TORKOL-4160 file (C-alpha; in steps of 0.2 Angstrom, whole numbers, padded with zeros to 4 digits, m for minus):
342
<pt num="1" X="1141" Y="m0373" Z="m0369"/>
<pt num="2" X="1136" Y="m0394" Z="m0366"/>
<pt num="3" X="1120" Y="m0396" Z="m0377"/>
<pt num="4" X="1106" Y="m0405" Z="m0365"/>
<pt num="5" X="1101" Y="m0418" Z="m0379"/>
<pt num="6" X="1121" Y="m0426" Z="m0381"/>
<pt num="7" X="1129" Y="m0440" Z="m0374"/>
<pt num="8" X="1140" Y="m0431" Z="m0362"/>
<pt num="9" X="1124" Y="m0420" Z="m0353"/>
<pt num="10" X="1114" Y="m0437" Z="m0351"/>
<pt num="11" X="1131" Y="m0443" Z="m0343"/>
<pt num="12" X="1129" Y="m0430" Z="m0330"/>
<pt num="13" X="1111" Y="m0429" Z="m0329"/>
<pt num="14" X="1112" Y="m0450" Z="m0323"/>
<pt num="15" X="1125" Y="m0446" Z="m0311"/>
<pt num="16" X="1117" Y="m0430" Z="m0303"/>
<pt num="17" X="1102" Y="m0442" Z="m0302"/>
<pt num="18" X="1114" Y="m0455" Z="m0294"/>
<pt num="19" X="1121" Y="m0442" Z="m0281"/>
<pt num="20" X="1108" Y="m0436" Z="m0274"/>
<pt num="21" X="1098" Y="m0452" Z="m0272"/>
<pt num="22" X="1111" Y="m0454" Z="m0262"/>
<pt num="23" X="1110" Y="m0440" Z="m0251"/>
<pt num="24" X="1094" Y="m0441" Z="m0249"/>
<pt num="25" X="1097" Y="m0460" Z="m0243"/>
<pt num="26" X="1086" Y="m0468" Z="m0256"/>
<pt num="27" X="1087" Y="m0484" Z="m0267"/>
<pt num="28" X="1070" Y="m0483" Z="m0275"/>
<pt num="29" X="1064" Y="m0467" Z="m0277"/>
<pt num="30" X="1068" Y="m0456" Z="m0294"/>
<pt num="31" X="1073" Y="m0437" Z="m0294"/>
<pt num="32" X="1069" Y="m0428" Z="m0306"/>
<pt num="33" X="1077" Y="m0410" Z="m0310"/>
<pt num="34" X="1066" Y="m0397" Z="m0317"/>
<pt num="35" X="1069" Y="m0378" Z="m0320"/>
<pt num="36" X="1061" Y="m0368" Z="m0308"/>
<pt num="37" X="1063" Y="m0361" Z="m0291"/>
<pt num="38" X="1057" Y="m0371" Z="m0277"/>
<pt num="39" X="1039" Y="m0365" Z="m0279"/>
<pt num="40" X="1038" Y="m0371" Z="m0293"/>
<pt num="41" X="1044" Y="m0387" Z="m0288"/>
<pt num="42" X="1029" Y="m0387" Z="m0274"/>
<pt num="43" X="1016" Y="m0380" Z="m0291"/>
<pt num="44" X="1025" Y="m0398" Z="m0298"/>
<pt num="45" X="1021" Y="m0409" Z="m0283"/>
<pt num="46" X="1001" Y="m0402" Z="m0279"/>
<pt num="47" X="0995" Y="m0402" Z="m0297"/>
<pt num="48" X="1005" Y="m0421" Z="m0302"/>
<pt num="49" X="0998" Y="m0430" Z="m0285"/>
<pt num="50" X="0983" Y="m0422" Z="m0279"/>
<pt num="51" X="0966" Y="m0423" Z="m0288"/>
<pt num="52" X="0950" Y="m0411" Z="m0284"/>
<pt num="53" X="0940" Y="m0424" Z="m0276"/>
<pt num="54" X="0956" Y="m0426" Z="m0262"/>
<pt num="55" X="0956" Y="m0425" Z="m0244"/>
<pt num="56" X="0974" Y="m0418" Z="m0239"/>
<pt num="57" X="0980" Y="m0415" Z="m0221"/>
<pt num="58" X="0993" Y="m0399" Z="m0222"/>
<pt num="59" X="1003" Y="m0394" Z="m0204"/>
<pt num="60" X="1011" Y="m0377" Z="m0207"/>
<pt num="61" X="1019" Y="m0364" Z="m0197"/>
<pt num="62" X="1027" Y="m0351" Z="m0206"/>
<pt num="63" X="1027" Y="m0346" Z="m0224"/>
<pt num="64" X="1032" Y="m0358" Z="m0234"/>
<pt num="65" X="1020" Y="m0371" Z="m0226"/>
<pt num="66" X="1007" Y="m0358" Z="m0230"/>
<pt num="67" X="1013" Y="m0357" Z="m0248"/>
<pt num="68" X="1007" Y="m0375" Z="m0249"/>
<pt num="69" X="0993" Y="m0372" Z="m0241"/>
<pt num="70" X="0987" Y="m0358" Z="m0256"/>
<pt num="71" X="0993" Y="m0368" Z="m0268"/>
<pt num="72" X="0980" Y="m0385" Z="m0262"/>
<pt num="73" X="0967" Y="m0374" Z="m0260"/>
<pt num="74" X="0966" Y="m0367" Z="m0278"/>
<pt num="75" X="0966" Y="m0385" Z="m0283"/>
<pt num="76" X="0955" Y="m0395" Z="m0269"/>
<pt num="77" X="0948" Y="m0377" Z="m0260"/>
<pt num="78" X="0948" Y="m0377" Z="m0241"/>
<pt num="79" X="0933" Y="m0390" Z="m0239"/>
<pt num="80" X="0945" Y="m0405" Z="m0243"/>
<pt num="81" X="0960" Y="m0396" Z="m0234"/>
<pt num="82" X="0962" Y="m0399" Z="m0215"/>
<pt num="83" X="0975" Y="m0388" Z="m0209"/>
<pt num="84" X="0985" Y="m0389" Z="m0192"/>
<pt num="85" X="0991" Y="m0369" Z="m0190"/>
<pt num="86" X="1005" Y="m0367" Z="m0178"/>
<pt num="87" X="1010" Y="m0348" Z="m0173"/>
<pt num="88" X="1026" Y="m0342" Z="m0180"/>
<pt num="89" X="1042" Y="m0349" Z="m0172"/>
<pt num="90" X="1032" Y="m0363" Z="m0165"/>
<pt num="91" X="1036" Y="m0380" Z="m0169"/>
<pt num="92" X="1026" Y="m0395" Z="m0174"/>
<pt num="93" X="1018" Y="m0406" Z="m0161"/>
<pt num="94" X="1018" Y="m0424" Z="m0165"/>
<pt num="95" X="1003" Y="m0428" Z="m0156"/>
<pt num="96" X="0990" Y="m0414" Z="m0165"/>
<pt num="97" X="0996" Y="m0425" Z="m0181"/>
<pt num="98" X="0993" Y="m0442" Z="m0173"/>
<pt num="99" X="0974" Y="m0437" Z="m0166"/>
<pt num="100" X="0970" Y="m0429" Z="m0183"/>
<pt num="101" X="0976" Y="m0445" Z="m0193"/>
<pt num="102" X="0970" Y="m0457" Z="m0181"/>
<pt num="103" X="0951" Y="m0448" Z="m0184"/>
<pt num="104" X="0952" Y="m0443" Z="m0204"/>
<pt num="105" X="0958" Y="m0456" Z="m0218"/>
<pt num="106" X="0970" Y="m0444" Z="m0228"/>
<pt num="107" X="0973" Y="m0446" Z="m0247"/>
<pt num="108" X="0990" Y="m0435" Z="m0242"/>
<pt num="109" X="0999" Y="m0427" Z="m0229"/>
<pt num="110" X="1011" Y="m0412" Z="m0231"/>
<pt num="111" X="1024" Y="m0404" Z="m0220"/>
<pt num="112" X="1039" Y="m0394" Z="m0221"/>
<pt num="113" X="1054" Y="m0401" Z="m0213"/>
<pt num="114" X="1063" Y="m0383" Z="m0208"/>
<pt num="115" X="1052" Y="m0366" Z="m0210"/>
<pt num="116" X="1064" Y="m0356" Z="m0218"/>
<pt num="117" X="1054" Y="m0338" Z="m0211"/>
<pt num="118" X="1057" Y="m0343" Z="m0193"/>
<pt num="119" X="1073" Y="m0356" Z="m0193"/>
<pt num="120" X="1063" Y="m0370" Z="m0184"/>
<pt num="121" X="1065" Y="m0388" Z="m0187"/>
<pt num="122" X="1052" Y="m0399" Z="m0186"/>
<pt num="123" X="1054" Y="m0419" Z="m0180"/>
<pt num="124" X="1050" Y="m0426" Z="m0196"/>
<pt num="125" X="1056" Y="m0445" Z="m0191"/>
<pt num="126" X="1044" Y="m0444" Z="m0177"/>
<pt num="127" X="1031" Y="m0437" Z="m0188"/>
<pt num="128" X="1035" Y="m0453" Z="m0200"/>
<pt num="129" X="1030" Y="m0465" Z="m0185"/>
<pt num="130" X="1013" Y="m0457" Z="m0182"/>
<pt num="131" X="1010" Y="m0457" Z="m0202"/>
<pt num="132" X="1017" Y="m0478" Z="m0206"/>
<pt num="133" X="1006" Y="m0481" Z="m0188"/>
<pt num="134" X="0990" Y="m0472" Z="m0193"/>
<pt num="135" X="0990" Y="m0467" Z="m0211"/>
<pt num="136" X="1000" Y="m0479" Z="m0221"/>
<pt num="137" X="0992" Y="m0477" Z="m0238"/>
<pt num="138" X="0991" Y="m0461" Z="m0238"/>
<pt num="139" X="1005" Y="m0450" Z="m0246"/>
<pt num="140" X="1019" Y="m0443" Z="m0237"/>
<pt num="141" X="1026" Y="m0425" Z="m0243"/>
<pt num="142" X="1039" Y="m0415" Z="m0237"/>
<pt num="143" X="1046" Y="m0399" Z="m0240"/>
<pt num="144" X="1066" Y="m0403" Z="m0237"/>
<pt num="145" X="1071" Y="m0386" Z="m0247"/>
<pt num="146" X="1081" Y="m0377" Z="m0232"/>
<pt num="147" X="1083" Y="m0394" Z="m0224"/>
<pt num="148" X="1092" Y="m0406" Z="m0236"/>
<pt num="149" X="1111" Y="m0408" Z="m0235"/>
<pt num="150" X="1111" Y="m0395" Z="m0220"/>
<pt num="151" X="1103" Y="m0410" Z="m0210"/>
<pt num="152" X="1098" Y="m0428" Z="m0210"/>
<pt num="153" X="1084" Y="m0433" Z="m0223"/>
<pt num="154" X="1080" Y="m0453" Z="m0223"/>
<pt num="155" X="1067" Y="m0454" Z="m0236"/>
<pt num="156" X="1068" Y="m0474" Z="m0237"/>
<pt num="157" X="1068" Y="m0477" Z="m0217"/>
<pt num="158" X="1055" Y="m0462" Z="m0214"/>
<pt num="159" X="1045" Y="m0467" Z="m0227"/>
<pt num="160" X="1043" Y="m0453" Z="m0236"/>
<pt num="161" X="1034" Y="m0452" Z="m0255"/>
<pt num="162" X="1039" Y="m0436" Z="m0260"/>
<pt num="163" X="1052" Y="m0424" Z="m0257"/>
<pt num="164" X="1059" Y="m0407" Z="m0265"/>
<pt num="165" X="1078" Y="m0399" Z="m0264"/>
<pt num="166" X="1083" Y="m0385" Z="m0273"/>
<pt num="167" X="1098" Y="m0377" Z="m0281"/>
<pt num="168" X="1101" Y="m0362" Z="m0273"/>
<pt num="169" X="1102" Y="m0369" Z="m0256"/>
<pt num="170" X="1114" Y="m0379" Z="m0246"/>
<pt num="171" X="1122" Y="m0384" Z="m0262"/>
<pt num="172" X="1127" Y="m0364" Z="m0265"/>
<pt num="173" X="1126" Y="m0364" Z="m0284"/>
<pt num="174" X="1115" Y="m0352" Z="m0293"/>
<pt num="175" X="1096" Y="m0353" Z="m0292"/>
<pt num="176" X="1084" Y="m0358" Z="m0305"/>
<pt num="177" X="1083" Y="m0378" Z="m0303"/>
<pt num="178" X="1073" Y="m0390" Z="m0292"/>
<pt num="179" X="1072" Y="m0409" Z="m0289"/>
<pt num="180" X="1056" Y="m0417" Z="m0285"/>
<pt num="181" X="1061" Y="m0435" Z="m0278"/>
<pt num="182" X="1046" Y="m0448" Z="m0281"/>
<pt num="183" X="1045" Y="m0464" Z="m0271"/>
<pt num="184" X="1038" Y="m0479" Z="m0283"/>
<pt num="185" X="1021" Y="m0475" Z="m0275"/>
<pt num="186" X="1021" Y="m0457" Z="m0278"/>
<pt num="187" X="1027" Y="m0463" Z="m0297"/>
<pt num="188" X="1012" Y="m0472" Z="m0300"/>
<pt num="189" X="1000" Y="m0458" Z="m0293"/>
<pt num="190" X="1009" Y="m0445" Z="m0305"/>
<pt num="191" X="1005" Y="m0456" Z="m0318"/>
<pt num="192" X="0987" Y="m0459" Z="m0316"/>
<pt num="193" X="0982" Y="m0441" Z="m0312"/>
<pt num="194" X="0971" Y="m0433" Z="m0325"/>
<pt num="195" X="0972" Y="m0415" Z="m0319"/>
<pt num="196" X="0979" Y="m0402" Z="m0334"/>
<pt num="197" X="0997" Y="m0399" Z="m0334"/>
<pt num="198" X="1013" Y="m0397" Z="m0347"/>
<pt num="199" X="1029" Y="m0389" Z="m0342"/>
<pt num="200" X="1024" Y="m0397" Z="m0326"/>
<pt num="201" X="1017" Y="m0414" Z="m0331"/>
<pt num="202" X="1030" Y="m0426" Z="m0322"/>
<pt num="203" X="1023" Y="m0441" Z="m0331"/>
<pt num="204" X="1034" Y="m0435" Z="m0346"/>
<pt num="205" X="1049" Y="m0432" Z="m0335"/>
<pt num="206" X="1049" Y="m0450" Z="m0327"/>
<pt num="207" X="1047" Y="m0456" Z="m0345"/>
<pt num="208" X="1061" Y="m0445" Z="m0354"/>
<pt num="209" X="1074" Y="m0449" Z="m0340"/>
<pt num="210" X="1070" Y="m0467" Z="m0339"/>
<pt num="211" X="1070" Y="m0467" Z="m0360"/>
<pt num="212" X="1084" Y="m0456" Z="m0365"/>
<pt num="213" X="1092" Y="m0451" Z="m0345"/>
<pt num="214" X="1087" Y="m0431" Z="m0350"/>
<pt num="215" X="1072" Y="m0419" Z="m0347"/>
<pt num="216" X="1059" Y="m0416" Z="m0359"/>
<pt num="217" X="1061" Y="m0398" Z="m0360"/>
<pt num="218" X="1075" Y="m0388" Z="m0363"/>
<pt num="219" X="1084" Y="m0388" Z="m0344"/>
<pt num="220" X="1095" Y="m0376" Z="m0335"/>
<pt num="221" X="1110" Y="m0387" Z="m0340"/>
<pt num="222" X="1124" Y="m0373" Z="m0333"/>
<pt num="223" X="1115" Y="m0375" Z="m0316"/>
<pt num="224" X="1115" Y="m0395" Z="m0317"/>
<pt num="225" X="1133" Y="m0395" Z="m0321"/>
<pt num="226" X="1136" Y="m0382" Z="m0306"/>
<pt num="227" X="1126" Y="m0395" Z="m0295"/>
<pt num="228" X="1133" Y="m0410" Z="m0303"/>
<pt num="229" X="1149" Y="m0402" Z="m0296"/>
<pt num="230" X="1145" Y="m0396" Z="m0281"/>
<pt num="231" X="1138" Y="m0415" Z="m0275"/>
<pt num="232" X="1154" Y="m0420" Z="m0278"/>
<pt num="233" X="1161" Y="m0408" Z="m0266"/>
<pt num="234" X="1150" Y="m0412" Z="m0252"/>
<pt num="235" X="1154" Y="m0432" Z="m0256"/>
<pt num="236" X="1172" Y="m0430" Z="m0254"/>
<pt num="237" X="1170" Y="m0418" Z="m0237"/>
<pt num="238" X="1159" Y="m0428" Z="m0230"/>
<pt num="239" X="1142" Y="m0425" Z="m0221"/>
<pt num="240" X="1150" Y="m0425" Z="m0205"/>
<pt num="241" X="1166" Y="m0417" Z="m0208"/>
<pt num="242" X="1153" Y="m0402" Z="m0217"/>
<pt num="243" X="1140" Y="m0401" Z="m0202"/>
<pt num="244" X="1150" Y="m0400" Z="m0190"/>
<pt num="245" X="1162" Y="m0387" Z="m0197"/>
<pt num="246" X="1146" Y="m0376" Z="m0199"/>
<pt num="247" X="1141" Y="m0381" Z="m0183"/>
<pt num="248" X="1158" Y="m0373" Z="m0176"/>
<pt num="249" X="1153" Y="m0356" Z="m0188"/>
<pt num="250" X="1137" Y="m0358" Z="m0182"/>
<pt num="251" X="1140" Y="m0356" Z="m0164"/>
<pt num="252" X="1154" Y="m0345" Z="m0164"/>
<pt num="253" X="1140" Y="m0333" Z="m0175"/>
<pt num="254" X="1128" Y="m0333" Z="m0163"/>
<pt num="255" X="1141" Y="m0334" Z="m0146"/>
<pt num="256" X="1147" Y="m0317" Z="m0153"/>
<pt num="257" X="1129" Y="m0309" Z="m0157"/>
<pt num="258" X="1119" Y="m0314" Z="m0145"/>
<pt num="259" X="1135" Y="m0304" Z="m0132"/>
<pt num="260" X="1131" Y="m0289" Z="m0141"/>
<pt num="261" X="1113" Y="m0289" Z="m0138"/>
<pt num="262" X="1106" Y="m0301" Z="m0150"/>
<pt num="263" X="1092" Y="m0311" Z="m0143"/>
<pt num="264" X="1090" Y="m0333" Z="m0150"/>
<pt num="265" X="1072" Y="m0334" Z="m0157"/>
<pt num="266" X="1074" Y="m0354" Z="m0160"/>
<pt num="267" X="1073" Y="m0366" Z="m0147"/>
<pt num="268" X="1090" Y="m0378" Z="m0148"/>
<pt num="269" X="1081" Y="m0394" Z="m0151"/>
<pt num="270" X="1072" Y="m0383" Z="m0167"/>
<pt num="271" X="1090" Y="m0377" Z="m0174"/>
<pt num="272" X="1097" Y="m0381" Z="m0191"/>
<pt num="273" X="1114" Y="m0376" Z="m0193"/>
<pt num="274" X="1110" Y="m0370" Z="m0209"/>
<pt num="275" X="1102" Y="m0354" Z="m0204"/>
<pt num="276" X="1103" Y="m0343" Z="m0187"/>
<pt num="277" X="1090" Y="m0332" Z="m0183"/>
<pt num="278" X="1090" Y="m0319" Z="m0169"/>
<pt num="279" X="1080" Y="m0305" Z="m0166"/>
<pt num="280" X="1092" Y="m0288" Z="m0165"/>
<pt num="281" X="1095" Y="m0277" Z="m0149"/>
<pt num="282" X="1082" Y="m0266" Z="m0143"/>
<pt num="283" X="1082" Y="m0249" Z="m0155"/>
<pt num="284" X="1091" Y="m0258" Z="m0168"/>
<pt num="285" X="1084" Y="m0258" Z="m0187"/>
<pt num="286" X="1087" Y="m0275" Z="m0194"/>
<pt num="287" X="1080" Y="m0268" Z="m0211"/>
<pt num="288" X="1094" Y="m0252" Z="m0208"/>
<pt num="289" X="1106" Y="m0263" Z="m0202"/>
<pt num="290" X="1108" Y="m0274" Z="m0214"/>
<pt num="291" X="1105" Y="m0261" Z="m0230"/>
<pt num="292" X="1121" Y="m0254" Z="m0222"/>
<pt num="293" X="1132" Y="m0270" Z="m0223"/>
<pt num="294" X="1127" Y="m0274" Z="m0239"/>
<pt num="295" X="1131" Y="m0258" Z="m0246"/>
<pt num="296" X="1146" Y="m0256" Z="m0236"/>
<pt num="297" X="1156" Y="m0273" Z="m0237"/>
<pt num="298" X="1145" Y="m0282" Z="m0250"/>
<pt num="299" X="1140" Y="m0295" Z="m0236"/>
<pt num="300" X="1119" Y="m0299" Z="m0237"/>
<pt num="301" X="1111" Y="m0309" Z="m0223"/>
<pt num="302" X="1092" Y="m0311" Z="m0223"/>
<pt num="303" X="1080" Y="m0302" Z="m0213"/>
<pt num="304" X="1065" Y="m0308" Z="m0203"/>
<pt num="305" X="1047" Y="m0309" Z="m0214"/>
<pt num="306" X="1032" Y="m0299" Z="m0212"/>
<pt num="307" X="1031" Y="m0292" Z="m0195"/>
<pt num="308" X="1047" Y="m0296" Z="m0189"/>
<pt num="309" X="1059" Y="m0287" Z="m0204"/>
<pt num="310" X="1065" Y="m0274" Z="m0194"/>
<pt num="311" X="1067" Y="m0283" Z="m0178"/>
<pt num="312" X="1074" Y="m0301" Z="m0184"/>
<pt num="313" X="1091" Y="m0307" Z="m0195"/>
<pt num="314" X="1090" Y="m0321" Z="m0202"/>
<pt num="315" X="1109" Y="m0327" Z="m0207"/>
<pt num="316" X="1111" Y="m0342" Z="m0219"/>
<pt num="317" X="1125" Y="m0353" Z="m0215"/>
<pt num="318" X="1133" Y="m0359" Z="m0232"/>
<pt num="319" X="1144" Y="m0375" Z="m0234"/>
<pt num="320" X="1156" Y="m0363" Z="m0243"/>
<pt num="321" X="1160" Y="m0352" Z="m0226"/>
<pt num="322" X="1174" Y="m0353" Z="m0215"/>
<pt num="323" X="1180" Y="m0347" Z="m0198"/>
<pt num="324" X="1187" Y="m0331" Z="m0208"/>
<pt num="325" X="1174" Y="m0326" Z="m0215"/>
<pt num="326" X="1162" Y="m0329" Z="m0200"/>
<pt num="327" X="1173" Y="m0317" Z="m0187"/>
<pt num="328" X="1172" Y="m0303" Z="m0206"/>
<pt num="329" X="1155" Y="m0303" Z="m0203"/>
<pt num="330" X="1154" Y="m0301" Z="m0185"/>
<pt num="331" X="1166" Y="m0286" Z="m0187"/>
<pt num="332" X="1157" Y="m0280" Z="m0199"/>
<pt num="333" X="1139" Y="m0280" Z="m0187"/>
<pt num="334" X="1151" Y="m0273" Z="m0171"/>
<pt num="335" X="1158" Y="m0261" Z="m0183"/>
<pt num="336" X="1140" Y="m0254" Z="m0188"/>
<pt num="337" X="1133" Y="m0255" Z="m0172"/>
<pt num="338" X="1148" Y="m0245" Z="m0167"/>
<pt num="339" X="1153" Y="m0255" Z="m0152"/>
<pt num="340" X="1171" Y="m0257" Z="m0147"/>
<pt num="341" X="1179" Y="m0273" Z="m0155"/>
<pt num="342" X="1193" Y="m0281" Z="m0142"/>
């Protein structure tokens, strides 16, 4: 048990902060670790960076973009929030965002890099160019929860002000610890914000880290240590090797399942190697398939969201998976569907 006020814990906190800065490709931003889920981090971002009188633009195409919408509407109301909505499975259109930013002045712009509910990866680099051109004074806030590590995130080069990561995604450690990365500009906005908040008061996290290299309240210290170890493994393996390995596994599982009747859902240009989303074969109930595999083989994958729940599977491709495990998954799916295995 490592006490969170010990010098050793402060060492791990500072080391973890520097590692995550390196992974986000930022020299100036400050990552803050908060003991909460990614949804808690989303709320923390809103209540610390947005004021009730602010005008905000949000682009969304799925459940997690809508989650930001719900949080924002509770603070600023629907009248102060402009939403560019796309149907589930669609990607953001840069031209639509450009037109909105040209026509209106916003205090903040929110978007999602990878929409976990649909598997669609959005082109944040292209979006960043129109933000820089037409909205350089607008806070650029991006949910990178399920894209970080799996895909490249260039915090400084893209001009981001806020990004979010969480322990239970690409790091493959226990959920419960999230990270909010703030640009210098965002830090100043946080310090000036007058909204009521206590546990999620990011100015307290900024001040406490700068003074103590720790958090103002008891953190999930065990998860931080696991996260620290995971980041060192990732750094040693290198992003290039990890992504090449994941791509091979992604392609293998996808090819094998499509050959037995699964249907591709996400256009190739919008995939992320961290999540494979497929429609199940006609006549197959995805819920029953998943539950049977979990019960008999202790292998778990997610289902589609909402009305896609019985029709779609979402298979995570974590850093820890190897080809042997991928082949086992494919074999188990075929056996469960009673498909002859060569």
